Backbone as CSV, one residue per row, in Angstrom:
resi,resn,N_x,N_y,N_z,CA_x,CA_y,CA_z,C_x,C_y,C_z
1,UNK,45.181,-26.342,23.550,44.524,-25.024,23.057,43.196,-24.971,24.003
2,UNK,43.038,-24.187,24.735,41.299,-24.015,25.348,40.866,-23.263,24.527
3,UNK,39.761,-23.533,23.600,38.992,-22.288,23.200,37.611,-22.317,24.012
4,UNK,37.099,-20.904,23.785,35.887,-20.950,24.312,34.780,-21.576,23.371
5,UNK,33.846,-22.584,24.426,32.874,-22.845,23.078,32.182,-21.666,22.622
6,UNK,32.245,-22.050,21.268,31.803,-20.931,20.487,30.638,-22.056,19.418
7,UNK,29.508,-21.353,19.436,28.206,-21.943,18.631,28.328,-21.676,17.284
8,UNK,28.772,-22.463,16.163,28.684,-22.101,15.294,27.381,-22.479,14.270
9,UNK,26.544,-22.080,14.166,25.253,-22.639,13.703,25.315,-22.765,12.200
10,UNK,24.626,-23.457,11.386,24.823,-23.757,9.776,24.238,-22.507,9.369
11,UNK,23.455,-21.709,10.174,23.031,-20.543,9.256,23.917,-19.499,9.233
12,UNK,25.090,-19.310,10.462,26.082,-18.481,10.497,27.041,-18.679,9.099
13,UNK,27.070,-20.054,9.137,28.326,-20.376,8.392,27.809,-20.404,6.869
14,UNK,26.296,-20.642,6.399,25.783,-20.243,5.322,25.789,-18.655,5.022
15,UNK,25.372,-18.008,6.058,25.509,-16.564,5.855,27.201,-16.124,5.202
16,UNK,28.068,-16.206,5.937,29.316,-16.005,5.608,29.706,-16.942,4.255
17,UNK,29.398,-17.795,3.847,29.988,-18.161,2.777,29.173,-17.435,1.497
18,UNK,27.840,-17.091,1.927,27.046,-16.373,0.940,27.717,-14.981,0.692
19,UNK,27.982,-14.196,1.769,28.942,-12.877,1.816,30.109,-13.100,0.597
20,UNK,30.661,-14.303,1.101,32.142,-14.552,0.408,32.076,-14.737,-0.885
21,UNK,31.031,-15.532,-1.547,30.339,-15.658,-2.980,30.161,-14.615,-3.512
22,UNK,28.894,-13.790,-2.912,28.759,-12.429,-3.612,29.734,-11.914,-3.637
23,UNK,30.945,-11.775,-2.960,32.074,-10.611,-3.031,32.715,-11.015,-4.471
24,UNK,33.169,-12.687,-4.053,33.725,-13.213,-4.998,32.928,-12.941,-6.752
25,UNK,31.571,-13.365,-6.755,31.027,-12.750,-8.192,31.393,-10.985,-8.673
26,UNK,31.071,-10.456,-7.542,31.170,-8.932,-7.891,32.626,-8.549,-8.440
27,UNK,33.638,-9.271,-7.739,34.710,-9.096,-7.926,35.250,-9.223,-9.622
28,UNK,34.573,-10.671,-9.812,34.716,-11.307,-11.329,33.990,-10.325,-12.114
29,UNK,32.960,-9.952,-12.005,31.947,-8.978,-12.708,32.722,-7.685,-12.897
30,UNK,33.154,-7.118,-11.846,34.089,-5.885,-11.992,35.148,-5.897,-12.839
31,UNK,35.968,-7.308,-12.665,36.818,-7.576,-13.530,36.636,-7.683,-15.108
32,UNK,35.879,-8.250,-15.132,35.231,-8.713,-16.601,35.253,-7.309,-17.442
33,UNK,34.277,-6.198,-16.366,33.774,-5.481,-17.071,35.108,-4.493,-17.136
34,UNK,35.843,-4.000,-16.522,37.197,-3.357,-16.769,38.189,-3.974,-17.744
35,UNK,38.213,-5.610,-18.069,38.788,-6.147,-19.362,38.458,-5.938,-20.097
36,UNK,36.910,-6.080,-20.357,36.230,-5.532,-21.623,36.303,-4.181,-22.002
37,UNK,36.465,-2.893,-21.148,36.593,-1.933,-21.579,38.295,-1.356,-22.054
38,UNK,39.025,-2.148,-21.288,40.306,-1.747,-21.653,40.819,-2.692,-23.189
39,UNK,40.020,-3.883,-23.525,40.478,-4.635,-24.391,39.755,-3.702,-25.500
40,UNK,38.694,-2.940,-25.504,38.155,-2.077,-26.756,38.749,-0.771,-26.753
41,UNK,39.607,-0.707,-25.730,40.706,0.536,-26.003,39.556,1.891,-25.589
42,UNK,38.645,1.654,-24.711,37.880,3.116,-24.623,38.165,3.579,-23.208
43,UNK,38.325,4.684,-22.993,38.314,4.881,-21.183,37.119,4.695,-20.826
44,UNK,37.184,4.689,-19.353,36.018,4.090,-18.486,34.813,5.065,-18.495
45,UNK,34.178,5.185,-19.603,33.157,5.997,-19.584,31.833,5.478,-19.484
46,UNK,31.745,4.170,-18.998,30.849,3.158,-18.781,29.955,4.051,-17.821
47,UNK,28.600,4.174,-17.549,28.080,4.399,-16.247,28.350,3.486,-15.100
48,UNK,28.597,2.200,-15.624,28.678,0.806,-14.155,29.980,1.188,-13.932
49,UNK,31.006,1.601,-14.635,32.389,1.775,-14.164,32.326,3.145,-13.267
50,UNK,31.673,4.400,-13.678,31.737,5.278,-13.263,30.848,5.364,-11.908
51,UNK,30.176,4.189,-11.702,29.177,4.276,-10.666,29.910,3.429,-9.651
52,UNK,30.930,2.436,-9.983,31.869,1.828,-9.058,33.040,2.861,-8.919
53,UNK,33.237,3.829,-9.231,34.052,5.102,-8.910,35.570,4.534,-9.320
54,UNK,35.817,3.442,-10.459,37.057,3.154,-10.547,37.512,4.108,-11.726
């Protein structure tokens, strides 16, 4: 395999992992909110849920 030399600096790796971690955290938070409202048996009337557009 002849790959072009690509410089992957620690800052780019850190940025990528930060983005991934942020997306995971947001997903968990959204899932928790949805599960909470579904468990309460309420329609999604929460301003946060409406804000997310779900």
